[in-house]
C-alpha positions as CSV (number, residue, x, y, z in Angstrom):
1,M,-28.5,-21.1,5.5
2,S,-25.1,-19.3,7.1
3,P,-22.4,-19.2,4.7
4,S,-19.2,-21.3,4.7
5,P,-16.5,-20.3,7.1
6,L,-13.9,-18.4,5.1
7,P,-10.5,-20.1,4.4
8,D,-8.7,-18.1,7.3
9,E,-11.6,-18.8,9.8
10,A,-11.9,-22.7,9.1
11,G,-11.3,-24.7,12.3
12,A,-11.3,-21.5,14.5
13,R,-14.5,-21.1,15.5
14,S,-15.0,-23.3,18.6
15,A,-11.4,-22.4,19.7
16,E,-11.9,-18.5,19.7
17,P,-12.4,-17.0,23.0
18,R,-16.2,-15.2,22.9
19,D,-15.1,-12.0,24.8
20,G,-11.6,-11.3,23.3
21,Y,-9.9,-11.4,19.9
22,A,-11.6,-13.3,17.0
23,R,-9.0,-15.9,15.4
24,R,-9.2,-14.7,11.4
25,V,-5.6,-14.8,10.5
26,G,-4.8,-18.1,8.7
27,L,-1.2,-19.2,7.6
28,F,-1.2,-17.3,4.1
29,S,-2.1,-14.4,5.9
30,G,0.3,-14.7,8.2
31,V,3.1,-15.2,5.5
32,M,1.9,-12.1,4.1
33,L,2.1,-10.0,7.1
34,V,5.5,-11.5,7.6
35,I,6.4,-10.1,3.9
36,G,4.6,-6.7,3.9
37,G,6.0,-5.8,7.6
38,I,9.4,-6.3,6.0
39,I,9.2,-5.1,2.7
40,G,8.5,-1.3,2.4
41,S,10.5,1.5,0.6
42,G,14.0,0.0,2.0
43,I,14.8,-2.6,-1.1
44,F,14.0,0.1,-3.8
45,L,16.6,2.7,-2.1
46,N,19.0,1.2,0.5
47,P,21.0,-1.0,-2.0
48,A,22.6,2.1,-3.2
49,I,24.1,2.8,0.4
50,V,25.3,-0.5,0.9
51,A,27.1,-0.7,-2.5
52,Q,29.0,2.7,-1.7
53,R,30.2,1.2,1.7
54,V,31.6,-1.9,0.1
55,H,32.2,-1.2,-3.3
56,T,32.0,-5.0,-5.1
57,P,29.4,-6.9,-6.1
58,G,30.2,-10.1,-4.3
59,L,30.5,-7.7,-0.7
60,T,27.3,-6.5,-1.9
61,L,25.4,-9.5,-2.2
62,G,27.5,-11.1,1.0
63,V,26.1,-8.2,3.2
64,W,22.7,-8.8,2.0
65,L,22.9,-12.6,2.7
66,L,24.4,-11.9,5.8
67,G,21.8,-9.5,7.0
68,G,19.3,-12.3,5.8
69,G,20.8,-14.6,8.4
70,V,20.3,-12.2,11.3
71,A,16.8,-12.0,10.1
72,L,16.0,-15.8,9.9
73,I,17.7,-15.9,13.5
74,G,15.3,-13.1,14.2
75,A,12.3,-15.4,13.1
76,F,13.5,-18.7,14.8
77,I,13.4,-16.4,17.9
78,Y,10.1,-14.9,17.7
79,G,8.9,-18.3,16.4
80,E,9.6,-19.9,19.5
81,L,8.2,-17.2,21.8
82,G,5.1,-16.9,19.9
83,Q,4.6,-20.4,20.1
84,R,5.1,-20.5,23.9
85,I,2.9,-17.3,24.4
86,P,-0.1,-16.5,21.5
87,K,-1.0,-13.4,23.0
88,A,-1.6,-10.2,21.4
89,G,1.1,-7.7,21.8
90,G,4.2,-10.0,21.0
91,S,7.3,-8.3,22.5
92,Y,5.2,-6.5,25.2
93,V,4.0,-9.4,26.7
94,Y,7.3,-11.4,26.3
95,L,9.2,-8.7,28.2
96,R,6.6,-8.3,30.8
97,D,6.3,-11.6,31.7
98,A,10.6,-12.4,31.8
99,F,11.6,-9.1,32.9
100,G,8.7,-7.4,34.4
101,P,6.1,-4.2,33.7
102,L,8.4,-1.6,33.3
103,P,10.7,-2.6,30.4
104,A,7.1,-3.9,28.9
105,F,5.6,-0.4,29.1
106,L,8.6,1.5,28.2
107,N,8.3,-0.9,25.1
108,A,4.8,0.3,24.3
109,W,5.3,3.6,25.3
110,G,8.1,3.9,22.5
111,M,6.0,2.5,20.1
112,M,3.0,4.5,21.0
113,L,4.6,8.1,21.3
114,M,7.1,7.5,18.3
115,I,8.2,4.3,16.8
116,A,4.9,3.2,15.3
117,T,2.8,6.5,15.0
118,G,6.1,8.3,13.8
119,A,6.6,5.5,11.2
120,I,3.2,5.8,10.3
121,A,3.4,9.6,9.8
122,A,6.7,9.2,7.7
123,V,5.4,6.3,5.8
124,A,2.3,8.2,4.9
125,V,4.2,11.0,3.8
126,T,6.4,8.9,1.6
127,F,3.3,7.2,-0.3
128,A,1.8,10.7,-0.8
129,N,5.4,11.8,-2.7
130,Y,5.0,8.8,-4.8
131,T,1.4,9.4,-5.6
132,L,2.1,13.2,-6.5
133,A,4.9,11.9,-8.6
134,L,2.7,9.5,-10.4
135,T,-0.5,12.1,-10.9
136,G,1.7,15.3,-11.4
137,L,-0.4,17.0,-8.6
138,G,1.0,20.0,-6.8
139,P,2.8,19.5,-3.4
140,G,-0.3,21.3,-1.6
141,F,-1.7,17.7,-2.0
142,R,0.8,15.8,0.1
143,F,-0.5,16.7,3.5
144,P,-4.4,15.8,2.3
145,L,-3.2,12.6,0.5
146,A,-0.8,11.2,3.7
147,V,-3.7,11.7,6.1
148,G,-6.4,10.4,3.7
149,A,-4.1,7.1,3.6
150,I,-4.1,7.1,7.3
151,L,-7.6,7.8,8.1
152,L,-8.9,5.1,5.2
153,L,-6.6,2.2,6.5
154,S,-7.3,3.2,10.1
155,G,-10.8,2.7,9.0
156,V,-10.6,-0.8,7.6
157,N,-8.5,-2.0,10.6
158,Y,-11.4,-0.8,12.7
159,L,-13.7,-3.0,11.0
160,G,-11.8,-6.2,11.8
161,V,-8.6,-8.4,11.7
162,R,-10.0,-9.7,8.4
163,P,-10.6,-6.7,6.5
164,G,-7.0,-5.5,7.8
165,A,-5.2,-8.9,6.8
166,L,-7.0,-9.1,3.1
167,T,-5.9,-5.4,2.7
168,Q,-2.2,-6.6,3.6
169,N,-2.7,-9.6,1.2
170,V,-3.6,-7.6,-1.9
171,F,-1.1,-5.2,-1.4
172,T,1.9,-7.7,-0.4
173,V,0.9,-9.5,-3.7
174,L,1.2,-6.4,-5.4
175,K,4.4,-5.3,-4.1
176,L,5.7,-8.8,-4.9
177,L,4.6,-8.5,-8.5
178,A,6.2,-5.1,-8.8
179,L,9.6,-6.7,-7.4
180,A,8.9,-9.8,-9.8
181,V,8.9,-7.9,-12.8
182,L,12.1,-5.8,-11.7
183,V,13.9,-9.1,-11.2
184,G,12.6,-10.6,-14.3
185,A,13.4,-7.6,-16.7
186,G,17.0,-7.5,-15.2
187,L,17.7,-11.1,-15.0
188,L,16.1,-11.8,-18.7
189,L,16.7,-8.7,-20.9
190,E,20.0,-7.5,-21.5
191,S,21.0,-4.6,-20.1
192,A,20.3,-1.2,-22.2
193,H,23.5,0.3,-21.1
194,P,26.4,-2.5,-21.0
195,A,28.9,0.8,-20.9
196,V,28.0,1.1,-17.2
197,A,29.1,-2.3,-16.6
198,E,32.1,-2.3,-18.5
199,A,33.1,1.1,-16.7
200,V,32.9,-0.8,-13.4
201,A,34.0,-4.2,-14.3
202,A,36.7,-4.6,-11.7
203,P,36.1,-2.2,-8.8
204,Q,38.1,-2.0,-5.9
205,A,37.4,-3.5,-2.6
206,P,37.3,-1.1,0.8
207,D,40.6,-0.4,2.4
208,S,39.2,-1.5,5.8
209,L,37.0,-4.9,4.7
210,V,35.5,-5.5,8.3
211,L,34.8,-1.8,9.1
212,A,33.3,-1.4,5.8
213,L,31.1,-4.4,6.3
214,G,29.9,-3.5,9.5
215,A,28.8,-0.1,8.1
216,A,26.9,-1.8,5.0
217,L,25.1,-4.1,7.5
218,V,23.4,-1.4,9.3
219,P,20.9,-0.4,6.5
220,V,20.7,-4.1,5.5
221,L,19.2,-4.9,9.2
222,F,16.9,-1.9,8.7
223,S,15.7,-3.0,5.6
224,Y,15.1,-6.4,6.8
225,G,13.2,-5.3,10.3
226,G,9.6,-5.9,10.4
227,W,9.0,-9.7,11.2
228,Q,8.2,-9.4,14.7
229,Q,5.2,-7.3,13.9
230,T,3.4,-10.2,13.1
231,N,3.6,-11.6,16.8
232,F,1.5,-8.9,17.8
233,V,-1.7,-10.4,16.4
234,A,-0.7,-13.9,17.3
235,E,-3.9,-14.2,19.4
236,E,-5.9,-13.5,16.2
237,M,-3.9,-16.2,14.0
238,V,-5.6,-19.7,13.7
239,D,-3.8,-22.0,15.4
240,P,-1.2,-20.0,16.4
241,E,1.3,-22.5,18.1
242,R,1.6,-24.1,14.9
243,N,1.0,-21.3,12.2
244,L,3.0,-18.3,13.8
245,P,6.5,-20.0,13.4
246,R,5.7,-21.2,9.8
247,A,4.7,-17.8,8.9
248,L,7.7,-16.2,10.2
249,L,10.0,-18.6,8.4
250,L,8.2,-18.8,5.2
251,G,8.2,-15.1,5.3
252,V,11.7,-14.1,6.1
253,I,13.0,-16.6,3.7
254,G,10.7,-15.3,1.0
255,V,11.9,-11.8,1.7
256,V,15.7,-12.9,1.5
257,T,15.1,-14.3,-2.0
258,V,13.4,-11.3,-3.3
259,Y,16.1,-9.2,-2.0
260,L,18.8,-10.9,-2.9
261,L,17.2,-11.4,-6.5
262,A,16.8,-7.4,-6.5
263,N,20.2,-6.7,-5.6
264,L,21.6,-8.9,-8.5
265,T,19.2,-7.1,-10.8
266,Y,20.7,-3.8,-9.9
267,L,24.5,-5.1,-10.2
268,R,23.8,-6.7,-13.5
269,T,21.9,-3.6,-14.7
270,L,23.8,-0.8,-13.1
271,G,27.3,-2.1,-11.9
272,A,28.6,-1.7,-8.5
273,A,29.7,1.8,-9.3
274,G,26.7,2.4,-10.7
275,L,24.4,1.3,-7.9
276,A,26.7,2.9,-5.6
277,A,25.9,6.4,-7.5
278,S,22.2,6.2,-7.9
279,S,19.7,7.8,-5.8
280,A,16.9,5.7,-6.9
281,P,18.2,2.4,-7.9
282,A,14.9,0.6,-8.7
283,A,13.8,3.5,-11.0
284,D,17.2,3.5,-12.7
285,A,17.6,-0.1,-13.2
286,L,14.1,-0.5,-14.6
287,G,14.6,3.0,-16.3
288,H,17.7,1.6,-18.5
289,L,16.1,-1.6,-19.2
290,L,12.2,-0.4,-20.1
291,G,12.7,3.2,-20.5
292,P,10.4,5.7,-18.9
293,A,7.5,3.4,-18.9
294,G,9.9,1.3,-16.4
295,R,10.7,4.1,-14.5
296,T,6.5,5.0,-14.1
297,F,5.7,1.2,-13.4
298,I,8.6,1.3,-10.4
299,T,7.3,4.4,-8.9
300,A,3.8,3.1,-8.9
301,G,5.6,-0.2,-7.0
302,V,7.1,1.7,-4.3
303,A,4.0,3.6,-4.0
304,L,1.9,0.4,-3.6
305,S,4.5,-0.9,-1.5
306,T,4.7,1.9,0.9
307,F,0.8,1.8,1.4
308,G,0.8,-2.0,2.2
309,F,3.6,-1.3,4.8
310,L,1.3,1.6,6.2
311,N,-1.6,-0.7,6.4
312,L,0.4,-3.2,8.5
313,V,1.7,-0.9,11.3
314,I,-1.8,0.3,11.5
315,L,-3.1,-3.3,11.9
316,V,-0.7,-4.3,14.2
317,S,0.6,-2.0,16.5
318,P,-2.7,-1.0,18.4
319,R,-2.5,-4.5,19.7
320,V,0.4,-3.4,22.1
321,Y,-1.5,-0.5,23.5
322,Q,-4.4,-2.4,24.2
323,A,-2.2,-5.0,26.3
324,M,-0.8,-2.1,27.9
325,A,-3.8,-0.6,29.1
326,A,-5.2,-4.1,30.0
327,D,-2.7,-4.3,32.4
328,G,-3.9,-1.3,34.0
329,L,-1.0,0.9,32.7
330,F,-2.9,3.2,30.6
331,F,-6.5,4.6,30.3
332,P,-8.9,2.2,30.4
333,W,-10.8,2.8,27.7
334,M,-7.6,1.6,25.8
335,A,-8.3,-1.7,26.6
336,R,-11.7,-2.1,25.3
337,L,-12.3,-4.4,22.4
338,H,-15.1,-3.5,20.0
339,P,-18.2,-5.4,20.7
340,R,-18.9,-6.6,17.1
341,F,-15.4,-5.9,15.3
342,R,-13.7,-7.2,18.2
343,T,-10.7,-4.9,17.3
344,P,-8.8,-2.3,19.9
345,S,-11.0,0.2,18.2
346,N,-10.1,3.0,20.6
347,A,-6.4,2.1,20.3
348,I,-6.9,2.5,16.3
349,L,-8.4,5.8,16.8
350,F,-6.1,7.0,19.2
351,Q,-3.2,5.8,17.2
352,A,-4.6,7.7,14.1
353,V,-4.9,10.9,15.9
354,W,-1.5,10.9,17.1
355,A,0.0,10.1,13.9
356,I,-2.1,12.7,11.9
357,L,-0.4,14.9,14.3
358,L,2.9,13.9,13.8
359,T,2.3,14.3,9.9
360,G,1.2,17.9,10.5
361,T,4.0,18.8,12.9
362,G,6.6,17.3,10.6
363,T,8.4,16.2,13.5
364,Y,8.0,12.5,12.4
365,G,11.5,12.7,10.9
366,E,13.0,13.7,13.9
367,L,11.5,11.1,16.3
368,L,12.7,8.3,13.8
369,D,16.1,9.7,13.9
370,Y,16.1,9.6,17.7
371,V,14.9,6.0,18.1
372,V,16.5,4.1,15.6
373,F,18.5,2.6,18.5
374,A,14.9,1.9,20.4
375,D,14.0,-0.7,17.8
376,W,17.0,-2.9,17.9
377,L,17.0,-2.3,21.6
378,V,13.6,-4.1,22.1
379,F,14.5,-7.0,19.6
380,G,17.8,-7.4,21.4
381,A,15.9,-7.4,25.0
382,T,13.5,-9.7,23.4
383,A,15.6,-12.2,22.3
384,A,17.0,-12.2,25.7
385,T,13.8,-13.3,27.3
386,L,14.2,-16.7,25.4
387,F,17.0,-17.5,28.1
388,V,14.4,-17.0,30.9
389,Y,11.9,-19.3,29.4
390,R,14.7,-21.9,28.5
391,A,15.7,-21.7,32.5
392,R,11.9,-21.6,33.6
393,E,11.3,-24.6,31.4
394,R,14.4,-26.8,32.8
395,Q,13.0,-25.8,36.4
396,G,9.6,-27.2,35.3
397,L,8.0,-24.0,35.6
398,V,6.6,-23.7,32.1
399,P,6.0,-26.8,29.8
400,R,8.3,-27.6,27.1
401,A,8.1,-25.7,23.8
402,A,7.3,-28.1,21.0
403,Y,9.1,-25.3,18.7
404,R,12.9,-24.8,19.2
405,V,15.6,-22.4,18.2
406,P,18.1,-24.1,16.4
407,G,21.4,-23.7,17.5
408,Y,20.3,-22.4,20.8
409,P,22.0,-20.7,22.8
410,F,24.5,-19.6,20.0
411,T,22.1,-18.4,17.5
412,P,20.2,-16.0,20.1
413,L,23.4,-14.5,21.1
414,L,24.7,-14.0,17.6
415,F,21.2,-12.1,17.2
416,I,21.8,-9.9,20.5
417,A,25.5,-9.2,19.3
418,A,23.7,-7.7,15.9
419,A,21.2,-5.8,17.5
420,L,24.0,-4.6,20.0
421,Y,26.1,-3.5,17.1
422,V,23.3,-1.4,15.5
423,L,22.7,0.0,18.9
424,L,26.4,1.0,19.0
425,G,26.3,2.1,15.3
426,S,23.5,4.3,16.0
427,T,24.9,5.9,18.9
428,A,28.4,6.6,17.3
429,S,26.8,8.1,14.0
430,N,24.7,10.3,15.9
431,P,25.1,10.5,19.8
432,L,22.7,13.5,20.2
433,N,19.8,11.7,18.6
434,A,20.5,8.7,20.6
435,L,20.6,10.9,23.7
436,K,17.2,12.7,22.8
437,G,16.0,8.8,22.4
438,T,16.8,8.0,25.5
439,L,15.1,10.8,27.1
440,L,12.0,10.3,25.1
441,L,12.0,6.8,26.6
442,G,13.2,7.7,30.1
443,A,10.2,10.5,29.9
444,G,7.8,7.2,30.1
445,V,9.0,6.0,33.6
446,P,7.2,8.7,35.6
447,V,4.1,7.7,33.3
448,F,5.0,4.1,34.4
449,L,4.7,4.9,38.0
450,Y,1.8,7.0,38.0
451,W,-0.7,4.1,36.5
452,R,1.4,1.8,38.6
453,R,0.4,3.5,41.5
454,R,-3.1,4.5,40.3
455,T,-4.4,0.8,39.5
456,R,-3.4,-2.9,39.8
457,R,-3.2,-5.4,37.2
458,P,-6.3,-6.9,36.7
459,E,-6.5,-10.7,36.9
460,A,-9.0,-11.3,33.9
461,P,-9.1,-9.8,30.7
462,P,-11.3,-6.6,30.1
463,A,-14.9,-7.0,29.2
464,L,-15.7,-5.8,25.6
465,G,-17.2,-2.5,25.4
466,A,-18.3,0.6,23.3
467,P,-15.6,1.9,21.6
């Protein structure tokens, strides 16, 4: 007798294609993917930067609330796009269908070359650093721990989207529990250092409020980034037309709530000036409240959080490379799905090898600096595709979407403006890195032209093959 279908699989067997991705990701797993894709180590560290730039508790919380509003608009936008085209690859697919294959290819090229793989390397090293701090191991274990994490999670996701999603669920719940302890202790226990709050009871607002708010918004928006990655696995979701928009909205709202409560904890425990002076706000706050045990606990929480974020990037990114290869714009073997596990197995292996090479060379930090602006360039360009789809809808070329972005066209324009602001801010703060990032992305143009000449886009999805 065959076992009953698991919750995420219920009702999906008859709807999924036999030669494509398997629908194994339900609503709960989708929400965990959204939350896990946003919460990494940023909320444990970046609040100090924000407090340094705006000084006062009210402005600090206000900037995080403003950033949450931008993220929520992004969730609305990606929700409508995912409902319109529930295909693996997310932004790659939207850019290709709206603006043509070159912008889509450059998006995938940037992810494969530096954005996703560089993030994997950087987060793996961050995980290793926190693990060393917990265990007392020497620095010689940093590289083996980082590589081991990449290999382990690549293996898990090679075996199917369900093991990958289950791993994500577990570590997302664990990171939320760590944050719940932080928030609960901060809001329920009296600060162990009331003198800190007294000394900064009346912090002064910055001289130039507009400039300070703009500068503080950059690390906040970076901390909120990541909701878009769930769209990469849209084709593997159960009833994606309904569950993907729901997962995006529920996940982003959950993260905004957690972020505001965490910042309220930091401010109540450390004060605005104490928060601004802290190099590790979460550890300092919980250390004040619970002593050395609190610092150890939150260090473990950050390690778990980075491990979960690492799994998320490893899980979703290969779907973009596979979509690019399926369009004939990269090696054909990258387009193949595993005949049993129905995962982009070759893309997962390629990603793991390249990320490990970046980890070994130590260039991942530079790569991430070069392409900070590229991520938000993709966000803005993807939001702009919505205007193309709405125009086609009015012309009767595509059906009307059941899910609609509220406040259209003003909300997408506001989101695009926020993306442009991050681009301008990143370029102004380090023009050389912006130039290098542009050159790295531009290097994809001749690669695109080569594959464009060599192959034509197939009319049908690639057949399953051996990995």
